[in-house]
N, C-alpha and C positions, 0 to 999 in steps of 0.2 A: 416620286418614289422609284419609278422605273429607271430614271436617269442617274440615281445615286443610291442603289440598293444597299451598299455596305453601311451607309449611315442613316438609313431609314428603318426604324425599329417597329416591328409589328408583333402581334400575338404574344405580348409580354407576359400575360397571365400564365402561359404554359411554362415560363421559365422561373416563376416565383418559387424560392426554396429549393432549387435544383442545383446539382453539381454539373460541371461541364460534361461529364461522362453520360449524364441523363438526357442531354439536349439533343434534339433531332438534327441530323446533318443536312436536312433539306432546307433549313433556314439559310438565307443568302449571306449572312454576315459571319465574321470570324469570332471564335470564342477562346477564352483562356479561363483558368481557374484561380481563384484567390480566396483563401480562408474557407475552402469547401464550397464556394458559391461560383456559379457560372458568371463570367463577366464578358461583356460585349466590347469588341475592339472597334473603335470608330476613329475618324480622322482627328477628332478632338480629344483622343485618349480613351481609356477604359471607363466603362460605365456599367454598373450592375443593375439587375432587374428591379431591385428596391428603389434605386435612384430614378429609374425610368417611371416606375409606378408613382413615385412621389411627385414627379413633374405633371403627370396626368391628373393626380388628385389636386395639385395646386391650381391647375387650370379650371377644374370643375368647381373648386371653392371660389375662384375668381368670378366665374359665371353666376354662381349662387349669390355672391355678394352684390353683383350688379342687378340681379333680378329681384332680390329680397330687400335690398337696401337696409340690411341689418347685420350685426356681427354673428358669426357662426360659433355657437357655444359647444358644439359637438357634432359628430357624424356617425351614421350607421353605414357600414361598408358591407356589401354582400360578397360572398366567396362561394365557389363550388362546394357542394356538400362533401366531396371526397378530398378537399384540401386537408392535409395532415398538419401536425403541430408546426413543422418547419415552414410550410407555406402560409399558415395563418400568422405565425410570428413575423414572417417577411412582410405580410400585408400590414400588420400593425406598425412595423418599423417604417414602412413607406409613409403611413399616415403621420407618424411622429416627425419624420423628416420634412413633411409638408406643413408642419405646424398645426396639425389637426388633432383634436381629442376624440378618441374612439369610444363611443358610447356602447357599441356592440358590433361584433362581427356576426353577420346573419347569413345562414345558408341560403343560397339563391332559391332553391325550391320552397323553402319555408317562407321566404319573402313573397313569392308568388301566391302561396296559400293564404298569407295575411291579406293580400289584395282581394282575392276571390272570396275568402271566408267572410270578410267584413261586408262585402257588397251583397252577397247572397244570403248569408246567415244559415247556409245549409250545414247540417250535421251529418257525420258519417265518415267513412274512410275514403280518402281522395288520393289519386296518383298524380304526381307532378312530374311530367316528362319535359326535361329541359335540355334542348339541343342548341347550343350556341355556336359561335365561330370557332372556339378552341376546345370546349369541354362538353361532356354529356353527364347529366345527373338524372337519376330517377329516385324519387322519394315517395314513400307511402306514409300518409299522415292521417291521424284520427282527429277530427275536429268535433269538440263537444263542449257546450256551455262556456265558450270563450277560450277553451284550451286547445292549442295545436300540439299534439304529441307525435313526434316522428317515430313511426313503428320500425322502419328500416330505410336504409339508403344504399345506393349503388351508383355505378357510372364509370366514366373513364375520363381522366384529366387530360388525355391526349387524343380525343376524338371529337370532331365537330365539323362545321361548315368548311373550315380550312382544308380538311381531308377530302371533301367533295371537290374543292378547287384543284387539289393535287391529282385526283384521278382523271379529271378532264385535261389537266396539264399534260399528263403522260399520254393520254389518248391523242391529243393534238400533235405531240412530237412524233408519234407513230404514224399518223395519217397525213401529215402535211409534207412539204418539201424535205427530202432527206438531208438537205443542207442545214435545216433547223436543228436536227439531232447532233450534228457536228459542232455547230456554232454555240449552242446553248450551254455546253459543258464548261466553257471557259469565259462566258460572258454573263456576269451576274445581273447586269442591267437588262439583258434579254430575258433572263429567267424571270425577273420581276414583272416585265412587260407581259410575258405569256401567262403568268399567274393572274395578272389583272384581267386579261382577256378571258381566262377560264372562269373567274369569278363573275364577270359580266354575263357570260353565257349561262352560268348556273342561275343567276337571278332572273334572266330573261325567260328561262325555261319553267319558272314557277307559274308563268301565265301563258306563254306561247307553246305551241306544239313542236316548233323547231326554231333554230337560230343559225344564222350564217356567220361564221367566224372568218375574218380576213386579217391575216397577220402581216403587217408592214412595219419594219423597224429600222431606223437609221438608213433609210433609202433602199433597204433590201426587201424584196417581196418574197415572203415564204409561202405564198399561196393562200387559198381559202377552201373551206369545206362547210358542209351542212351537218349540224349536230341536232338530231331530233330527240324528243323526250324519251322515247323508248330506249334508245342507246344510252342516254344519260341515266335512266333508271337501272339499266343493267350494270352500269359502272358503279353506282352507289349502293346497290342492293346489299352487298356484303357489309357495308358500313352500317346501314339501317338494321340489318339482322343482328349485328353485334350489340346494338342498343337494346334490342328485344331480349337478348340473352341476359343482360343486366336486369331487365324488368322481371324475368322469370326468377332470377336469383333473389331479387328484393321481395317478391311475393312469398317465396319459400322461407326467407329469413323472418318475415313478419307472421308467417302462418296464416296468410290470407289467400283466398281463392279469387279468381277474376270476377266471379259473380258478386262478390262482396264490395267491389269498388263502386262507389256512388258516382263519382265524376273523374274524368281525366282532364287535367289542365295542361295546355301546351304553352311552353315558354321557350324563348330564344328564336332569333331570326331564321334559323335553319328549319324550324317546324313549318315554315311557309312552303317548303318543297312538297308537292302533291304526294309523292311516294311515301314520304314520312307520315303524312296525315292518314293515308290509306292503310299503311301497315300498322300504325298505332290503333286505328279504329278496328281493324281486323283482330288484332291481338287482344284488346280489352273488350271487344264485342259491344262497343258503344261509341257514339260520336263524341270526339273530344271537344272541350270548351276552348273557345278562342275569342271570346267577346272583348277581352282586353288585349290591346296591342302586345304581341309576344315580345317585342323589343323593349317595351317600357314597363311591363307588369312587375318585374323584379324591383325596378326603381320605385314604383308606386308602393309596393309592400315595405320597402326600406324606409320610405318617407313616412308611412303610417306608423311604423315601429319607432322611428325617431321622435315623432310627435308625441307618442305615448311616454317614451323614456324621459323626455324633458318636462313632462308634467302638464302638457296641454290638454290631455284627456283624463282628468282625475277619476272619472267614473268608469273608465275602461277596465274590464277584467280579463283582457287578452293576455294569455300566458303561452310562451313558446317553450317546448321541450324537445330539444334535439337529442341525438344519441351518439355514442362513441362507436366507430365502425369495427374496431378490433379490441380484444381483451387486453388489459394492462395488468402486469404482474411483477413479482420480484423473485430473484433467484434465491433458492434455499440450498442447504447442504446437499451435495451429491449432484449438483447441476440440474435440480428440479425447478419447476415454475409453480409458484403459488399465486393464483389469480386473485387480484384485489378488486378490480372492476371488470365484470364480464362484458363481452361484446353486446352492443345494442342497449346498454344502460342509458336511460335518459340523463341529460346533462342540463344545468350544472349538477355536480355530484361530489360528495366526499365520502370515502370509505377508509376505515382503519383496521389494522390487524396487528396483534402482538406476537413478537418473536423473542426467543431467549438466546443467551450466549451458549456457545458450544464447548468451550474449553475453560478450565479453571484459570482465573486471573486474566481473562480476556478483557482488554481495555479499548478495543476498537472493533467496528463492524463495517464491512464493505457492503454497500447497498447497490445492487445491480437492477436497474429498471428495464423491463423487457415488454414487448408487444407481440401478441400472436395467440394462437389457439392450441399449440402443441404442448406436450407435457415436459419436454426437455428444453433447457435454455439454448442449446446448440441449434434447435429447429425454430427458434423465435428471433425476432429482430431486437437488437440491443439499442436502447434509447439513451441511457445515461448511466454513469457510475459515480458514486460519491461515498465518502467515508465518514462515519460517525465516530469521533474520538472522545476520549475523556471518560469512558465507562469505568466506574469504580471496580477495582479487582474483586471478584467474588467467585464462589464455586460455580462450576458449569450449571447453567439453567436458572441461576438466581438473578442474573441481569435480565431485565425486561425492557425490550425496545418496541415502541409503538410506531409503526410505519403508516403514514397517512397519505393517500393519493387524493388529490383535489383537482377536478377539472372545472374550469370556469365556464361561463356562458359562451365564450368564444372558442371553446374546445381546447384550451391550453392547459397543460398538465403541470402541477407543482407537487413535488414529493417531499415529505418531511419525516425525519427519523428522530424520535424522542426517547431517551433512556428514562424510565419512569422513577427510578430510585433517586437519581442525582439531578434530573432536569436538564442534562446536557442535550443539545439539539443540533441538527444539521439539516439542510434542505437543498434542493436543486430545482430549477425551472427547466423543464425538458425542451431543448431546442435541437432536434436532430439536424444533421448536416444536409440531408436530402429527403425527398418525399417518396411515397409509394404510389404507384399507379393503381387504378382499380383492379386491373388484371392481377397484379402482384398480391393485392389484398385477397382477391378471390382465390388465388392459388394457395395462400396461407390457410384460408378457411377450408378449401377442398382437401388439402393435405391433412388437416386435423381430423376430418371424417375418414379419409382413406386409411390413415395410420392409427386410428383410435385404439384398436385392440393391441397393436404392437406397442404404442406409446404407454398404455396402461401397464403392460407387462414390464417395460423398461422402468417405469416409475416405481412399481412395486419392488423391483430388483434394487434400484438405487436407494429406496427408503430403507430396505433391509441392510444395505451396506452402510448407510449413515448410522443406523442404530448399532451395528456391529462396531463401527469406529468409535462411537460414543462410549460403549461398554469397555472397549479396549483401552481408551485414554483414561477412563475413570479407574480401572483396576491397576494400570501401570502407575498412575499417580499415587494410588493408595499403597502400592508395594514400595515405592520410593521412600515413603514415610514409615511404614509399619511392617515391613517384611520380617522383622525380628520376632513378631508375634507368632509366626508359623514355625512348625517343626520342619525338618528337612523333607520328610515325606509329603507333608501338606504343600510345601513350596514347590516340590517337584510336580505334584498333581496339578497345581494351579498353572505352572509354567507350560505344561503339556496342553492344557485347555486353551491357554493364550496362543500357543503355536497353532493349534487347530483353528482358532478364530481368525488369526492373521491369514492363514492359507485360504479360508473360506471367503475373505474379503476380495481376494484376487480372482475368485471364480465367478461365474455367471449363473450359479445354481442357487436359486432362492431357498430351496429346501435344505441344502447344505449349510447355508448361512444361518437359517433359523435353528437348525440342529446344533450348530456350534455355539450360538447365543444361549440356547437352553442348557447345553452342556456346561458352559462356563458359569452360568447362573447357579447351577447345582454345586460346581466345584468351589465357588467362592462364598457359599453360604456360611461356612465355618469361619472364614476370614472376616466376613462382615460382622458376625456375632462377636468375635474377639476384639475387633476395633471398637465396637459399641461399648463393650464392657470396659475396655481401656479408657475410653472417653469419660464414662461415668465415674470410673475410679479416680481419674484426674480431677474431675469436678468436685469429688467428695473430700479430697485431701485438705486437711486443716479445718474441716467442719465437724461440729459435734451433732449429736442427735437433736439437741435443742435448736441448733442453727437451721436444721432441715424442717 
C-alpha cells in the first residue's frame, strides 16, 4: 500500500453515495466526477465506490461459500445509521453488482443491539456507541418483548479511527526531521507510509503508555521520537468530544435523560482507545459493555438477523424498528412544505395525504419531494421532482391527488401520486446524488428551532398569498364567462376590489391581504348570486313543472 498509494483504495465506505466535491482531499488518490458520483482514478482506469464495494462483497461471499459449503440465498448488510438514501442505494447497487440478494440493510448500531439483546435478554433503553475506522454512530434503542425500537440516532459519517491516525500524522510531520514536511507534500507513497506508522502507533497506545516512532523510508532517515499516551489523548480529545456532542443531541431528540440509560454498548475498533472508554463512561455515568468483540459484534447481529429472515428461527419474535433522521415533505403552493413523514418516525412506514388542483382545467401536477425541518422549500433539501400527468380537466379543487410516501426497511423512499377520480398515477424512487453529513443534518434541525417563529410567520404570510391568488384566479375566470351579468357600476366595484387584491399579493402585510380578501368577498356576493340564478335558469329551460 505504501509503495503504490494511488492504486490502493481504503476507507471506501466514506465515499459511498458521495460526489467528488464531498470527498476529503487528504485521501492519496485522484478523483473525478461521473454522473454525480466520485470516481477514483487508478492505473487500470476509473473505478467508482460502488464497484470497489462490490469487489469486497464478492470476496466476503467467496469466504462464506468456502466456510459454509452451501449456496448463499441472501445477505444482510450493515450500514452506518446516518447513511442517507443515496448511500444506502449505493450499498444495494454494490450488492447487486456482486450478484448478492439483499434481504435487509441493517443499521450498524441496531445490529449490535440484536447481538447484545438476544444474549442478555435485558429490557430497557440502551445506548449504542459505535466508533469505527471511518464513521461514528450513536443510537438510543428501547428493547422490550423482542422489539428493538430506535428512539433516535446521531453521528458523523466522516469521523472515526482514520481521523485519529491523521492527527498523529500531522504531529509526526511537525516534530520529526523538517525534511519530512518538505518531501511528504509531493510523495504519496511517503504519505501512505507515515499514515501506516501513525495507525501502528495509535494501536500500540491502546495498551502501552508510550511508543517509539522511527521513520525510515526509501533509504532516508527522517528521525525518531517518543509519543506517549498523554500527548496522544490531547491530540484526539477534540474528536472524542465531538462524538459526545452527538450523544447529547441523540438524548435530547429521544427525550431521554442519562439516568434512564440501562446499558451502553461499545462497537467498533476505535472504542478500544482508553480515552474513548473513559469519556464514554464519564458521560453516561456507567461502565460500558464490551463483552462481545467490538470489531465483530455488528457482524454477529447481522448474522442473527439473516438467520431470522431466511426462516431458521420461526419462533423468533424479534422486530427491528429504525427511524428516519429528518422529516420528509412535499412542496405546496407558495413554496411551503407540507410534512408527510416527521423526523424520528419508525420505519418501515407509509403515509398518505390528499391534495387538490389549484386552477380550473389543470391536467398536470408537479410533485417536489423535500427533506428538512423548515417551513419553506428554499430552506430544505430537494430530493426529487416528478410530474403527474393526465389529470381530467375539472374546476379548481375538484381534482384529488393522493401523495403517498413509503420508506422500506432499508430506509429507501418511494413516492407515489394518484389522481383519485381517474386513477392516473406516477411515482419516483428517491436517489439523491449525494449524502448529508451528520453535522449538516444537525444544522438543519438546529435551524428549524432557531428560525421557528420567523418560519411560522413566513408560512402564514405565504398561505394568505396562496388564498388570495386562488380567489383572484376564480373571480377572473368567472368574469371571462359571465361579466355581462353585471351592471357597469357593479363591474367597476368588482374591478376595484380585484385591483386591491392584486396589490396586496405583492405586499408582505398579512392584515392587508386578509382585508383585501374580505373586501372582494363582499364585493363579489352579488355577482355570485347572479351566476347561480343564471345557472338555475339554464337548467330549467325546456322543463315543465311535471318534469321537476
